[in-house]
Residue frames as qw, qx, qy, qz and C-alpha x, y, z in Angstrom:
[[0.931, -0.090, -0.352, 0.031, 84.56, 77.18, 114.78],
 [0.582, -0.768, 0.257, 0.069, 86.79, 76.63, 117.74],
 [0.209, 0.739, -0.628, -0.128, 90.50, 76.17, 117.09],
 [0.374, -0.280, 0.878, -0.107, 90.23, 72.52, 118.19],
 [0.759, 0.394, 0.422, -0.301, 87.72, 71.50, 115.54],
 [0.276, -0.259, 0.724, 0.577, 89.20, 69.77, 112.52],
 [0.634, 0.596, 0.256, -0.422, 87.27, 70.48, 109.31],
 [0.688, 0.116, 0.545, 0.465, 88.29, 68.76, 106.08],
 [0.123, -0.320, 0.280, 0.897, 89.40, 71.18, 103.37],
 [0.067, -0.260, -0.748, -0.607, 86.74, 70.11, 100.87],
 [0.231, -0.681, -0.690, 0.081, 83.94, 70.57, 103.41],
 [0.236, -0.616, -0.158, 0.734, 85.29, 73.98, 104.42],
 [0.073, -0.125, 0.482, 0.864, 85.46, 75.07, 100.78],
 [0.135, -0.466, -0.790, -0.375, 81.89, 73.89, 100.15],
 [0.255, -0.710, -0.540, 0.373, 80.70, 75.82, 103.20],
 [0.180, -0.503, 0.077, 0.842, 82.45, 79.03, 102.14],
 [0.003, 0.035, 0.639, 0.768, 81.27, 78.75, 98.53],
 [0.150, -0.599, -0.778, -0.115, 77.70, 78.14, 99.68],
 [0.218, -0.715, -0.334, 0.574, 77.90, 81.31, 101.75],
 [0.121, -0.346, 0.334, 0.868, 79.35, 83.33, 98.90],
 [0.009, -0.265, -0.789, -0.554, 76.76, 81.98, 96.45],
 [0.180, -0.726, -0.664, 0.025, 73.82, 82.91, 98.64],
 [0.276, -0.628, -0.141, 0.714, 75.46, 86.19, 99.59],
 [0.158, -0.056, 0.490, 0.856, 75.62, 87.24, 95.94],
 [0.151, -0.426, -0.708, -0.543, 71.89, 86.83, 95.33],
 [0.343, -0.745, -0.551, 0.154, 70.68, 88.47, 98.55],
 [0.074, 0.895, -0.014, 0.439, 70.78, 92.16, 99.43],
 [0.237, -0.815, 0.416, -0.326, 73.71, 93.29, 101.60],
 [0.448, 0.340, -0.818, 0.120, 75.20, 89.76, 101.59],
 [0.621, -0.338, 0.398, -0.585, 72.71, 88.60, 104.23],
 [0.957, 0.109, -0.130, -0.234, 72.56, 85.17, 102.62],
 [0.419, 0.547, -0.675, 0.264, 76.21, 84.56, 103.40],
 [0.345, -0.342, 0.690, -0.536, 75.32, 83.62, 106.96],
 [0.846, 0.101, 0.272, -0.447, 72.55, 81.25, 105.89],
 [0.779, 0.496, -0.373, -0.092, 74.65, 79.67, 103.18],
 [0.232, 0.487, -0.769, 0.344, 77.44, 78.87, 105.58],
 [0.518, -0.199, 0.609, -0.567, 74.97, 77.52, 108.12],
 [0.866, 0.226, -0.119, -0.430, 73.43, 75.17, 105.56],
 [0.827, 0.324, -0.451, 0.086, 76.56, 73.04, 105.21],
 [0.096, 0.513, -0.670, 0.528, 78.19, 73.49, 108.61],
 [0.367, -0.178, -0.879, 0.248, 77.74, 71.30, 111.66],
 [0.369, -0.708, -0.388, -0.461, 74.50, 72.20, 113.51],
 [0.683, -0.547, -0.334, 0.351, 76.33, 72.05, 116.85],
 [0.483, -0.248, 0.027, 0.839, 78.52, 75.01, 115.85],
 [0.199, 0.785, 0.482, 0.335, 75.90, 77.45, 114.57],
 [0.267, -0.946, -0.072, 0.169, 76.92, 80.22, 116.96],
 [0.554, -0.475, 0.390, 0.561, 80.60, 79.83, 116.11],
 [0.473, 0.345, 0.580, 0.566, 79.91, 79.87, 112.37],
 [0.057, 0.908, 0.359, 0.206, 77.82, 83.05, 112.61],
 [0.376, -0.881, 0.090, 0.272, 80.35, 84.82, 114.83],
 [0.591, -0.232, 0.483, 0.603, 83.29, 83.79, 112.58],
 [0.366, 0.570, 0.538, 0.502, 81.42, 85.05, 109.50],
 [0.122, -0.966, -0.223, -0.048, 80.57, 88.31, 111.26],
 [0.524, -0.690, 0.243, 0.437, 84.17, 88.76, 112.41],
 [0.569, 0.078, 0.538, 0.617, 85.42, 88.15, 108.88],
 [0.209, 0.784, 0.449, 0.375, 83.01, 90.73, 107.45],
 [0.296, -0.945, -0.047, 0.133, 84.03, 93.31, 110.05],
 [0.598, -0.451, 0.380, 0.543, 87.73, 92.68, 109.39],
 [0.485, 0.358, 0.544, 0.583, 87.22, 93.02, 105.63],
 [0.039, 0.912, 0.329, 0.242, 85.30, 96.28, 106.02],
 [0.460, -0.828, 0.093, 0.306, 87.93, 97.64, 108.39],
 [0.596, -0.162, 0.468, 0.632, 90.70, 96.88, 105.88],
 [0.330, 0.623, 0.511, 0.492, 88.68, 98.55, 103.11],
 [0.161, -0.967, -0.192, -0.046, 88.11, 101.69, 105.19],
 [0.547, -0.674, 0.241, 0.434, 91.73, 101.92, 106.33],
 [0.563, 0.086, 0.524, 0.633, 93.05, 101.42, 102.80],
 [0.191, 0.786, 0.453, 0.375, 90.62, 104.01, 101.48],
 [0.303, -0.941, -0.061, 0.138, 91.68, 106.53, 104.11],
 [0.599, -0.443, 0.367, 0.558, 95.37, 105.99, 103.41],
 [0.453, 0.266, 0.558, 0.642, 95.01, 106.32, 99.65],
 [0.030, 0.898, 0.396, 0.188, 92.62, 109.27, 100.01],
 [0.422, -0.812, 0.070, 0.398, 95.25, 111.10, 102.05],
 [0.494, -0.246, 0.498, 0.669, 97.89, 110.66, 99.34],
 [0.303, 0.556, 0.618, 0.467, 95.44, 111.45, 96.55],
 [0.097, -0.951, -0.291, -0.024, 94.24, 114.66, 98.21],
 [0.482, -0.670, 0.221, 0.520, 97.83, 115.62, 99.02],
 [0.471, 0.067, 0.576, 0.665, 98.76, 115.19, 95.34],
 [0.139, 0.771, 0.529, 0.326, 95.72, 117.24, 94.23],
 [0.293, -0.917, -0.115, 0.244, 96.68, 120.00, 96.67],
 [0.500, -0.424, 0.393, 0.645, 100.23, 120.09, 95.31],
 [0.370, 0.341, 0.625, 0.598, 98.99, 120.21, 91.72],
 [0.015, -0.891, -0.430, -0.146, 96.52, 123.00, 92.50],
 [0.403, -0.805, 0.058, 0.431, 99.20, 124.97, 94.33],
 [0.483, -0.170, 0.507, 0.693, 101.57, 124.68, 91.35],
 [0.237, 0.590, 0.615, 0.466, 98.82, 125.74, 88.98],
 [0.171, -0.941, -0.282, 0.078, 97.94, 128.78, 91.10],
 [0.472, -0.637, 0.226, 0.566, 101.60, 129.80, 91.35],
 [0.450, 0.135, 0.578, 0.667, 101.96, 129.64, 87.57],
 [0.103, 0.790, 0.524, 0.301, 99.00, 131.98, 87.15],
 [0.308, -0.897, -0.132, 0.289, 100.50, 134.63, 89.44]]
């Protein structure tokens, strides 16, 4: 939705929950788009789809970045532990 469109909180919550509900029962959360389109204004279909897509991309990007950061520290810790173990054996 454009930044100038006022959506009541209850209607926005219903739209999001409809998307989540349909997204749970469909493979790869495809139903999320349809669920949000069901309750949103028909004039803003393109905006609703693009906002949902942008939200999914942002969530996946955060998951990947967090996974990479924690993987770095985890692998660094494993390397230190293996190095200490090897040094004890020598």
